[in-house]
VEXSENU-458810 format. One record per residue (C-alpha): residue number from 1; residue in three letters; x, y, z. Coordinates in Angstrom, 3 decimals, decimal comma. Layout:
# VEXSENU-458810
{resi->NUM | resn->ALA | x->X | y->Y | z->Z}
...
This chain:
# VEXSENU-458810
{resi->1 | resn->MET | x->150,283 | y->76,442 | z->56,999}
{resi->2 | resn->SER | x->148,929 | y->79,853 | z->58,014}
{resi->3 | resn->ALA | x->148,037 | y->80,813 | z->61,560}
{resi->4 | resn->SER | x->144,411 | y->81,599 | z->62,303}
{resi->5 | resn->LEU | x->143,486 | y->84,970 | z->63,768}
{resi->6 | resn->ALA | x->140,924 | y->85,116 | z->66,540}
{resi->7 | resn->ALA | x->137,957 | y->87,421 | z->65,975}
{resi->8 | resn->GLU | x->134,557 | y->88,027 | z->67,485}
{resi->9 | resn->PRO | x->131,682 | y->86,304 | z->65,653}
{resi->10 | resn->GLY | x->130,633 | y->88,485 | z->62,737}
{resi->11 | resn->ALA | x->133,614 | y->90,831 | z->63,124}
{resi->12 | resn->ALA | x->135,979 | y->91,621 | z->60,277}
{resi->13 | resn->PRO | x->139,239 | y->89,653 | z->60,555}
{resi->14 | resn->ALA | x->142,112 | y->91,626 | z->62,039}
{resi->15 | resn->GLY | x->145,485 | y->91,935 | z->60,382}
{resi->16 | resn->LEU | x->146,651 | y->91,122 | z->56,875}
{resi->17 | resn->GLN | x->145,245 | y->88,196 | z->54,932}
{resi->18 | resn->VAL | x->146,825 | y->86,868 | z->51,740}
{resi->19 | resn->ARG | x->144,465 | y->84,349 | z->50,143}
{resi->20 | resn->GLN | x->145,507 | y->82,049 | z->47,282}
{resi->21 | resn->VAL | x->147,350 | y->84,913 | z->45,599}
{resi->22 | resn->GLY | x->148,852 | y->84,357 | z->42,182}
{resi->23 | resn->LYS | x->150,658 | y->86,670 | z->39,802}
{resi->24 | resn->VAL | x->151,250 | y->86,099 | z->36,090}
{resi->25 | resn->PHE | x->153,403 | y->88,426 | z->34,004}
{resi->26 | resn->ALA | x->153,496 | y->88,683 | z->30,219}
{resi->27 | resn->ASP | x->157,002 | y->88,319 | z->28,792}
{resi->28 | resn->HIS | x->157,375 | y->88,693 | z->25,013}
{resi->29 | resn->GLY | x->154,095 | y->86,980 | z->24,327}
{resi->30 | resn->ARG | x->154,410 | y->84,198 | z->26,891}
{resi->31 | resn->GLN | x->152,865 | y->83,939 | z->30,350}
{resi->32 | resn->VAL | x->155,272 | y->83,701 | z->33,284}
{resi->33 | resn->VAL | x->153,854 | y->82,527 | z->36,626}
{resi->34 | resn->ALA | x->155,764 | y->84,430 | z->39,317}
{resi->35 | resn->VAL | x->153,621 | y->83,519 | z->42,321}
{resi->36 | resn->ASP | x->151,137 | y->80,670 | z->42,642}
{resi->37 | resn->GLY | x->148,525 | y->80,104 | z->45,361}
{resi->38 | resn->VAL | x->150,267 | y->81,935 | z->48,202}
{resi->39 | resn->SER | x->148,283 | y->82,117 | z->51,445}
{resi->40 | resn->PHE | x->149,275 | y->83,364 | z->54,898}
{resi->41 | resn->GLU | x->148,132 | y->85,767 | z->57,602}
{resi->42 | resn->VAL | x->149,889 | y->88,430 | z->59,641}
{resi->43 | resn->ALA | x->148,426 | y->89,176 | z->63,055}
{resi->44 | resn->PRO | x->148,416 | y->92,758 | z->64,385}
{resi->45 | resn->LYS | x->151,641 | y->93,825 | z->66,113}
{resi->46 | resn->GLN | x->153,574 | y->90,951 | z->64,554}
{resi->47 | resn->VAL | x->156,626 | y->90,990 | z->62,301}
{resi->48 | resn->CYS | x->156,350 | y->88,707 | z->59,278}
{resi->49 | resn->VAL | x->159,431 | y->88,129 | z->57,137}
{resi->50 | resn->LEU | x->159,183 | y->86,806 | z->53,579}
{resi->51 | resn->LEU | x->162,230 | y->84,641 | z->52,971}
{resi->52 | resn->GLY | x->163,356 | y->82,387 | z->50,145}
{resi->53 | resn->PRO | x->165,749 | y->82,064 | z->47,219}
{resi->54 | resn->SER | x->166,195 | y->84,785 | z->44,601}
{resi->55 | resn->GLY | x->163,357 | y->84,890 | z->42,108}
{resi->56 | resn->CYS | x->160,783 | y->83,231 | z->44,370}
{resi->57 | resn->GLY | x->158,394 | y->86,215 | z->44,244}
{resi->58 | resn->LYS | x->158,962 | y->87,753 | z->47,679}
{resi->59 | resn->SER | x->158,971 | y->91,337 | z->46,426}
{resi->60 | resn->THR | x->156,032 | y->90,620 | z->44,100}
{resi->61 | resn->VAL | x->153,950 | y->89,424 | z->47,067}
{resi->62 | resn->LEU | x->154,971 | y->92,504 | z->49,070}
{resi->63 | resn->ARG | x->154,048 | y->94,836 | z->46,197}
{resi->64 | resn->MET | x->150,613 | y->93,202 | z->46,002}
{resi->65 | resn->MET | x->150,189 | y->93,797 | z->49,728}
{resi->66 | resn->ALA | x->151,144 | y->97,437 | z->49,148}
{resi->67 | resn->GLY | x->148,660 | y->97,767 | z->46,277}
{resi->68 | resn->LEU | x->151,466 | y->98,509 | z->43,805}
{resi->69 | resn->GLU | x->150,667 | y->95,305 | z->41,865}
{resi->70 | resn->CYS | x->147,285 | y->93,681 | z->41,305}
{resi->71 | resn->PRO | x->146,992 | y->89,923 | z->41,915}
{resi->72 | resn->SER | x->146,165 | y->87,832 | z->38,858}
{resi->73 | resn->SER | x->144,197 | y->85,580 | z->41,199}
{resi->74 | resn->GLY | x->143,318 | y->85,470 | z->44,871}
{resi->75 | resn->SER | x->143,068 | y->88,460 | z->47,197}
{resi->76 | resn->VAL | x->144,852 | y->90,598 | z->49,759}
{resi->77 | resn->SER | x->142,924 | y->92,275 | z->52,576}
{resi->78 | resn->LEU | x->143,688 | y->94,384 | z->55,625}
{resi->79 | resn->ASP | x->141,299 | y->94,179 | z->58,572}
{resi->80 | resn->GLY | x->138,703 | y->92,659 | z->56,279}
{resi->81 | resn->GLU | x->138,950 | y->95,360 | z->53,590}
{resi->82 | resn->ALA | x->140,270 | y->94,382 | z->50,164}
{resi->83 | resn->VAL | x->143,557 | y->95,988 | z->49,122}
{resi->84 | resn->ARG | x->142,866 | y->97,693 | z->45,778}
{resi->85 | resn->GLY | x->145,744 | y->100,146 | z->45,562}
{resi->86 | resn->PRO | x->148,225 | y->102,164 | z->47,629}
{resi->87 | resn->HIS | x->146,870 | y->103,755 | z->50,809}
{resi->88 | resn->ARG | x->148,323 | y->105,505 | z->53,833}
{resi->89 | resn->ASP | x->147,276 | y->102,571 | z->56,001}
{resi->90 | resn->ARG | x->150,265 | y->100,739 | z->54,474}
{resi->91 | resn->GLY | x->153,638 | y->102,473 | z->54,725}
{resi->92 | resn->MET | x->156,389 | y->101,338 | z->52,336}
{resi->93 | resn->VAL | x->160,178 | y->101,415 | z->52,726}
{resi->94 | resn->PHE | x->162,199 | y->100,361 | z->49,684}
{resi->95 | resn->GLN | x->165,780 | y->99,124 | z->49,352}
{resi->96 | resn->GLY | x->166,874 | y->102,192 | z->47,405}
{resi->97 | resn->TYR | x->167,140 | y->105,630 | z->48,960}
{resi->98 | resn->THR | x->163,821 | y->107,352 | z->48,287}
{resi->99 | resn->SER | x->164,280 | y->110,716 | z->50,002}
{resi->100 | resn->PHE | x->163,540 | y->113,811 | z->47,949}
{resi->101 | resn->PRO | x->166,988 | y->115,402 | z->47,430}
{resi->102 | resn->TRP | x->165,627 | y->118,957 | z->47,303}
{resi->103 | resn->LEU | x->163,952 | y->118,639 | z->50,727}
{resi->104 | resn->LYS | x->165,658 | y->118,685 | z->54,099}
{resi->105 | resn->VAL | x->165,269 | y->115,747 | z->56,492}
{resi->106 | resn->ARG | x->162,395 | y->117,313 | z->58,451}
{resi->107 | resn->GLN | x->160,556 | y->118,171 | z->55,214}
{resi->108 | resn->ASN | x->161,068 | y->114,640 | z->53,891}
{resi->109 | resn->VAL | x->159,601 | y->113,101 | z->57,037}
{resi->110 | resn->ALA | x->156,678 | y->115,559 | z->56,949}
{resi->111 | resn->TYR | x->155,966 | y->115,003 | z->53,246}
{resi->112 | resn->GLY | x->153,228 | y->112,397 | z->53,626}
{resi->113 | resn->LEU | x->151,487 | y->114,362 | z->56,355}
{resi->114 | resn->ARG | x->151,453 | y->117,485 | z->54,192}
{resi->115 | resn->ILE | x->150,056 | y->115,841 | z->51,054}
{resi->116 | resn->ASN | x->147,391 | y->114,135 | z->53,158}
{resi->117 | resn->GLY | x->146,465 | y->117,434 | z->54,792}
{resi->118 | resn->ASP | x->147,157 | y->116,082 | z->58,290}
{resi->119 | resn->ALA | x->147,621 | y->119,442 | z->59,991}
{resi->120 | resn->SER | x->146,827 | y->118,072 | z->63,464}
{resi->121 | resn->ALA | x->149,706 | y->115,595 | z->63,283}
{resi->122 | resn->MET | x->152,015 | y->118,410 | z->62,220}
{resi->123 | resn->ARG | x->150,926 | y->120,517 | z->65,185}
{resi->124 | resn->GLU | x->151,234 | y->117,633 | z->67,641}
{resi->125 | resn->GLY | x->154,906 | y->117,131 | z->66,877}
{resi->126 | resn->THR | x->154,633 | y->113,830 | z->65,009}
{resi->127 | resn->VAL | x->157,623 | y->114,665 | z->62,809}
{resi->128 | resn->ASP | x->159,845 | y->115,560 | z->65,757}
{resi->129 | resn->TYR | x->158,717 | y->112,440 | z->67,613}
{resi->130 | resn->PHE | x->159,794 | y->110,086 | z->64,831}
{resi->131 | resn->LEU | x->162,975 | y->112,010 | z->64,094}
{resi->132 | resn->ASP | x->163,881 | y->111,355 | z->67,708}
{resi->133 | resn->ARG | x->162,811 | y->107,691 | z->67,463}
{resi->134 | resn->VAL | x->165,256 | y->107,036 | z->64,624}
{resi->135 | resn->GLY | x->168,042 | y->109,223 | z->66,009}
{resi->136 | resn->LEU | x->167,902 | y->112,040 | z->63,439}
{resi->137 | resn->THR | x->166,930 | y->115,048 | z->65,553}
{resi->138 | resn->ALA | x->170,387 | y->116,603 | z->65,135}
{resi->139 | resn->PHE | x->170,160 | y->116,185 | z->61,341}
{resi->140 | resn->ALA | x->166,658 | y->117,592 | z->60,824}
{resi->141 | resn->GLY | x->168,035 | y->120,524 | z->58,809}
{resi->142 | resn->ALA | x->170,354 | y->118,469 | z->56,605}
{resi->143 | resn->TYR | x->169,788 | y->117,465 | z->52,977}
{resi->144 | resn->PRO | x->169,848 | y->113,755 | z->52,014}
{resi->145 | resn->HIS | x->173,145 | y->114,046 | z->50,131}
{resi->146 | resn->GLN | x->174,774 | y->115,137 | z->53,389}
{resi->147 | resn->LEU | x->173,789 | y->111,884 | z->55,106}
{resi->148 | resn->SER | x->175,225 | y->108,385 | z->55,095}
{resi->149 | resn->GLY | x->173,278 | y->105,511 | z->53,569}
{resi->150 | resn->GLY | x->172,121 | y->104,314 | z->56,971}
{resi->151 | resn->MET | x->170,873 | y->107,776 | z->57,881}
{resi->152 | resn->ARG | x->168,981 | y->108,061 | z->54,598}
{resi->153 | resn->GLN | x->167,204 | y->104,804 | z->55,396}
{resi->154 | resn->ARG | x->166,362 | y->106,235 | z->58,826}
{resi->155 | resn->VAL | x->164,705 | y->109,145 | z->57,003}
{resi->156 | resn->ALA | x->162,644 | y->106,703 | z->54,930}
{resi->157 | resn->LEU | x->161,636 | y->104,788 | z->58,058}
{resi->158 | resn->ALA | x->160,635 | y->107,939 | z->59,932}
{resi->159 | resn->ARG | x->158,640 | y->109,209 | z->56,934}
{resi->160 | resn->ALA | x->156,723 | y->105,922 | z->56,705}
{resi->161 | resn->LEU | x->156,044 | y->105,830 | z->60,449}
{resi->162 | resn->ALA | x->154,923 | y->109,473 | z->60,608}
{resi->163 | resn->ASN | x->151,805 | y->108,605 | z->58,579}
{resi->164 | resn->SER | x->150,717 | y->106,160 | z->61,319}
{resi->165 | resn->PRO | x->150,204 | y->103,185 | z->58,986}
{resi->166 | resn->LYS | x->148,492 | y->100,039 | z->60,205}
{resi->167 | resn->VAL | x->151,208 | y->98,021 | z->58,494}
{resi->168 | resn->LEU | x->154,802 | y->98,837 | z->57,600}
{resi->169 | resn->LEU | x->155,992 | y->97,064 | z->54,427}
{resi->170 | resn->MET | x->159,753 | y->96,856 | z->53,834}
{resi->171 | resn->ASP | x->161,492 | y->95,517 | z->50,724}
{resi->172 | resn->GLU | x->165,078 | y->94,646 | z->51,678}
{resi->173 | resn->PRO | x->165,485 | y->98,048 | z->53,333}
{resi->174 | resn->PHE | x->169,031 | y->97,370 | z->54,529}
{resi->175 | resn->GLY | x->170,315 | y->95,438 | z->51,520}
{resi->176 | resn->ALA | x->172,508 | y->98,283 | z->50,231}
{resi->177 | resn->LEU | x->174,171 | y->99,003 | z->53,585}
{resi->178 | resn->ASP | x->177,550 | y->97,843 | z->54,824}
{resi->179 | resn->ALA | x->177,536 | y->95,047 | z->57,413}
{resi->180 | resn->GLU | x->178,040 | y->97,233 | z->60,494}
{resi->181 | resn->THR | x->175,403 | y->99,793 | z->59,494}
{resi->182 | resn->ARG | x->173,033 | y->96,980 | z->58,587}
{resi->183 | resn->TRP | x->173,031 | y->95,345 | z->62,011}
{resi->184 | resn->GLN | x->172,746 | y->98,749 | z->63,673}
{resi->185 | resn->MET | x->169,640 | y->99,437 | z->61,576}
{resi->186 | resn->GLN | x->168,230 | y->95,997 | z->62,394}
{resi->187 | resn->GLU | x->168,542 | y->96,675 | z->66,098}
{resi->188 | resn->LEU | x->167,074 | y->100,164 | z->65,659}
{resi->189 | resn->LEU | x->164,128 | y->98,712 | z->63,752}
{resi->190 | resn->LEU | x->163,578 | y->96,071 | z->66,425}
{resi->191 | resn->ASP | x->163,483 | y->98,805 | z->69,082}
{resi->192 | resn->VAL | x->161,058 | y->100,975 | z->67,069}
{resi->193 | resn->ILE | x->158,784 | y->98,005 | z->66,336}
{resi->194 | resn->ARG | x->158,609 | y->97,116 | z->70,017}
{resi->195 | resn->LYS | x->157,956 | y->100,671 | z->71,223}
{resi->196 | resn->GLU | x->155,393 | y->101,498 | z->68,499}
{resi->197 | resn->SER | x->153,673 | y->98,051 | z->68,541}
{resi->198 | resn->MET | x->154,040 | y->97,913 | z->64,758}
{resi->199 | resn->THR | x->152,748 | y->95,329 | z->62,310}
{resi->200 | resn->VAL | x->155,529 | y->94,737 | z->59,785}
{resi->201 | resn->VAL | x->155,995 | y->92,645 | z->56,657}
{resi->202 | resn->MET | x->159,562 | y->92,575 | z->55,403}
{resi->203 | resn->VAL | x->161,377 | y->90,962 | z->52,487}
{resi->204 | resn->THR | x->164,963 | y->89,856 | z->53,016}
{resi->205 | resn->HIS | x->167,568 | y->87,394 | z->51,717}
{resi->206 | resn->ASP | x->169,413 | y->87,525 | z->55,035}
{resi->207 | resn->VAL | x->168,676 | y->84,529 | z->57,289}
{resi->208 | resn->GLU | x->170,185 | y->86,135 | z->60,395}
{resi->209 | resn->GLU | x->168,114 | y->89,291 | z->59,803}
{resi->210 | resn->ALA | x->164,956 | y->87,206 | z->59,472}
{resi->211 | resn->LEU | x->165,622 | y->85,324 | z->62,707}
{resi->212 | resn->LEU | x->166,413 | y->88,506 | z->64,638}
{resi->213 | resn->LEU | x->163,312 | y->90,405 | z->63,545}
{resi->214 | resn->ALA | x->160,569 | y->87,906 | z->62,785}
{resi->215 | resn->ASP | x->157,686 | y->86,572 | z->64,808}
{resi->216 | resn->GLN | x->156,770 | y->84,629 | z->61,674}
{resi->217 | resn->ILE | x->158,821 | y->83,604 | z->58,644}
{resi->218 | resn->VAL | x->156,964 | y->82,718 | z->55,452}
{resi->219 | resn->PHE | x->159,444 | y->80,713 | z->53,386}
{resi->220 | resn->LEU | x->158,683 | y->80,704 | z->49,653}
{resi->221 | resn->SER | x->159,829 | y->78,014 | z->47,248}
{resi->222 | resn->SER | x->161,772 | y->78,718 | z->44,078}
{resi->223 | resn->HIS | x->160,004 | y->79,948 | z->40,950}
{resi->224 | resn->PRO | x->157,050 | y->80,037 | z->40,912}
{resi->225 | resn->GLY | x->156,742 | y->81,227 | z->44,491}
{resi->226 | resn->ARG | x->154,634 | y->79,039 | z->46,745}
{resi->227 | resn->VAL | x->154,554 | y->78,785 | z->50,544}
{resi->228 | resn->LYS | x->156,969 | y->76,000 | z->51,426}
{resi->229 | resn->THR | x->156,632 | y->76,411 | z->55,171}
{resi->230 | resn->VAL | x->155,803 | y->78,926 | z->57,900}
{resi->231 | resn->LEU | x->158,184 | y->79,180 | z->60,846}
{resi->232 | resn->HIS | x->157,698 | y->80,920 | z->64,192}
{resi->233 | resn->PRO | x->161,140 | y->81,670 | z->65,671}
{resi->234 | resn->PRO | x->161,180 | y->81,690 | z->69,482}
{resi->235 | resn->PHE | x->163,673 | y->84,509 | z->69,873}
{resi->236 | resn->LYS | x->161,280 | y->87,413 | z->70,563}
{resi->237 | resn->ALA | x->158,914 | y->85,561 | z->72,888}
{resi->238 | resn->ASN | x->159,919 | y->87,387 | z->76,081}
{resi->239 | resn->GLY | x->161,630 | y->90,432 | z->74,589}
{resi->240 | resn->SER | x->165,084 | y->89,344 | z->75,744}
{resi->241 | resn->ILE | x->166,620 | y->89,112 | z->72,257}
{resi->242 | resn->THR | x->167,481 | y->92,644 | z->71,126}
{resi->243 | resn->THR | x->170,969 | y->92,284 | z->69,617}
{resi->244 | resn->ARG | x->172,874 | y->89,973 | z->67,279}
{resi->245 | resn->GLU | x->174,935 | y->88,772 | z->70,231}
{resi->246 | resn->ASP | x->171,772 | y->87,765 | z->72,121}
{resi->247 | resn->LEU | x->170,491 | y->85,982 | z->69,026}
{resi->248 | resn->HIS | x->173,669 | y->83,968 | z->68,453}
{resi->249 | resn->ALA | x->173,791 | y->82,970 | z->72,131}
{resi->250 | resn->HIS | x->170,265 | y->81,518 | z->72,090}
{resi->251 | resn->PRO | x->170,387 | y->77,688 | z->72,306}
{resi->252 | resn->GLU | x->167,915 | y->77,258 | z->69,409}
{resi->253 | resn->TYR | x->169,543 | y->79,686 | z->66,998}
{resi->254 | resn->ALA | x->172,125 | y->77,456 | z->65,339}
{resi->255 | resn->ALA | x->169,694 | y->74,618 | z->64,583}
{resi->256 | resn->LEU | x->167,039 | y->76,912 | z->63,100}
{resi->257 | resn->GLU | x->169,592 | y->78,795 | z->61,012}
{resi->258 | resn->LYS | x->170,909 | y->75,459 | z->59,721}
{resi->259 | resn->ARG | x->167,395 | y->74,307 | z->58,820}
{resi->260 | resn->ILE | x->166,689 | y->77,479 | z->56,840}
{resi->261 | resn->LEU | x->170,034 | y->77,382 | z->55,039}
{resi->262 | resn->GLU | x->169,332 | y->73,773 | z->54,048}
{resi->263 | resn->MET | x->165,965 | y->74,843 | z->52,616}
{resi->264 | resn->MET | x->167,678 | y->77,658 | z->50,729}
{resi->265 | resn->ARG | x->170,160 | y->75,203 | z->49,230}
{resi->266 | resn->GLU | x->167,406 | y->72,725 | z->48,383}
{resi->267 | resn->GLU | x->165,350 | y->75,383 | z->46,607}
{resi->268 | resn->GLY | x->168,434 | y->76,706 | z->44,832}
{resi->269 | resn->ARG | x->169,045 | y->73,264 | z->43,342}
{resi->270 | resn->ALA | x->165,390 | y->73,022 | z->42,349}
């Protein structure tokens, strides 16, 4: 079900490759299979959304891609190199607010650059660039507790982007936001992805969010998580879909949303 990635003969494959990945957890002496034989690929500059019912292993797969969990079987690689742990080539944005409360916004965004000793990026205005990209320039001197939830997630996004990762990994980053702030953040993310030519893998439960953002949707079955199907929504093909209104007006939207909701219901019954 996965798409093949073109590469020169003998060259390392580009993008992210998830190969027959499985994950088994121990639970009070018994083995629980969370994910079983998951395979897919994410091409450079593409947005891949992991979608499926609760408990299907979406976040577990994402954490293995981040190097925060080790696969029990199979492998994850980035540009042909095995993922063996966290690395700055993979930026992570979580659902919860992860800003350091004792640091101001600018210091939070600069944190990764400082601990990695990236003085050149600091001098070249990387922090200011991404503060501007996410609309936080006027709040650079504020502390996280002075910001709304949406603004705090903008800080997390800017901090991840400032490290220039090859891949941005996002685990339901807008799940805790109110509906209005959520769609504003979705549209902001879509704009940033387009302008920065980002490769993104994102977990969500929100079908509309998946269809707005994704070049590829990997739909996982209910526990244990397996790839049920891979969808390629047509909505970003020419860059004309940038808002929820555009998405809903597309002639293929309603049918694809209905298909996904039916799969959700089918897997929920299973």
